[in-house]
C-alpha positions as CSV (number, residue, x, y, z in Angstrom):
1,M,-53.2,64.5,0.1
2,R,-52.6,61.3,-2.0
3,F,-55.6,59.4,-0.7
4,I,-57.6,62.5,-1.5
5,K,-56.3,62.7,-5.3
6,K,-56.8,59.4,-5.9
7,S,-60.5,59.2,-4.6
8,K,-61.4,62.5,-6.6
9,S,-60.0,60.5,-9.6
10,Y,-62.0,57.5,-8.4
11,I,-65.2,59.5,-8.1
12,A,-64.8,61.3,-11.2
13,K,-64.5,58.2,-13.1
14,E,-67.2,56.1,-11.8
15,R,-69.3,59.2,-12.2
16,D,-68.4,59.8,-15.9
17,F,-69.5,55.8,-16.3
18,L,-73.0,55.9,-14.3
19,F,-73.7,59.4,-16.0
20,K,-73.0,57.4,-19.4
21,Q,-74.7,54.2,-18.7
22,L,-77.7,56.3,-17.2
23,K,-78.1,58.2,-20.5
24,K,-78.5,55.0,-22.3
25,I,-81.8,54.3,-20.5
26,K,-85.1,54.9,-22.1
27,G,-87.4,56.8,-19.3
28,I,-84.5,58.4,-17.2
29,Y,-83.1,61.5,-18.1
30,P,-79.9,62.2,-16.0
31,Y,-78.3,65.8,-15.3
32,Y,-74.7,66.2,-15.7
33,P,-73.2,65.6,-12.4
34,T,-70.6,68.2,-10.9
35,A,-70.7,66.1,-7.4
36,N,-70.6,62.7,-5.9
37,F,-74.4,61.9,-7.2
38,I,-76.5,62.3,-10.3
39,F,-80.1,64.0,-10.2
40,S,-82.1,62.7,-12.6
41,K,-85.8,63.2,-14.0
42,I,-88.3,60.2,-14.6
43,E,-89.5,60.3,-18.2
44,D,-91.8,57.4,-18.1
45,K,-95.3,58.4,-17.1
46,K,-96.0,55.0,-15.4
47,L,-93.6,55.7,-12.8
48,N,-92.6,58.3,-9.9
49,A,-89.6,58.7,-7.3
50,P,-91.5,57.3,-4.8
51,L,-92.7,54.2,-6.8
52,L,-88.9,53.8,-8.0
53,F,-87.9,54.0,-4.7
54,S,-90.1,50.9,-3.5
55,R,-89.2,49.1,-6.0
56,L,-85.6,49.3,-6.0
57,I,-85.5,48.7,-2.5
58,K,-86.3,45.2,-3.0
59,Y,-82.9,45.2,-5.2
60,G,-81.3,46.5,-1.7
61,I,-80.7,49.6,-3.6
62,M,-81.7,53.4,-2.0
63,I,-82.4,56.5,-4.5
64,R,-83.0,59.7,-2.9
65,D,-86.8,60.5,-3.8
66,C,-86.4,64.4,-5.0
67,S,-90.2,65.2,-4.8
68,N,-89.9,67.3,-1.6
69,F,-87.5,69.5,-2.8
70,K,-88.9,73.0,-3.5
71,G,-90.0,73.3,-7.4
72,L,-89.8,69.7,-8.3
73,D,-92.5,67.1,-8.3
74,R,-92.8,63.2,-8.0
75,R,-90.6,62.4,-11.2
76,F,-87.3,63.7,-9.5
77,F,-84.7,61.3,-8.3
78,R,-80.8,61.2,-7.3
79,I,-78.3,58.7,-6.8
80,A,-75.2,58.4,-5.3
81,V,-71.9,57.6,-7.1
82,R,-70.5,54.3,-5.8
83,K,-68.2,51.5,-6.6
84,R,-68.1,50.0,-9.9
85,K,-70.1,46.9,-8.7
86,D,-72.6,48.8,-7.0
87,N,-73.1,51.1,-9.8
88,R,-73.5,48.0,-12.3
89,R,-76.2,46.4,-10.2
90,L,-78.0,49.7,-10.0
91,I,-77.8,50.2,-13.6
92,A,-78.8,46.5,-14.1
93,S,-81.9,46.9,-12.0
94,L,-83.0,50.2,-13.6
95,K,-82.6,48.7,-16.9
96,A,-84.9,45.7,-15.8
97,L,-87.6,48.4,-14.5
98,F,-87.3,50.8,-17.3
99,K,-88.2,48.1,-20.2
């Protein structure tokens, strides 16, 4: 039971950190998360989720392209909440791509 509590607390902390960092990147609109992933929309007209996926994979980072979800288009994706080191690497990569 203690492990579960610690895990939930850690994920909540990292989710908040990641959400706040994503909000700072122009061109991405993150939706407030309630799970261990963050659903986001690309506002930059030069990019879409499949293109973002192909660029991030070069950094060893994978996102979930949500363009095949009913009612969504190529601008939607989601990312999993990970360890702080991984989350920082993702943010740095996204900042570089959304300059």
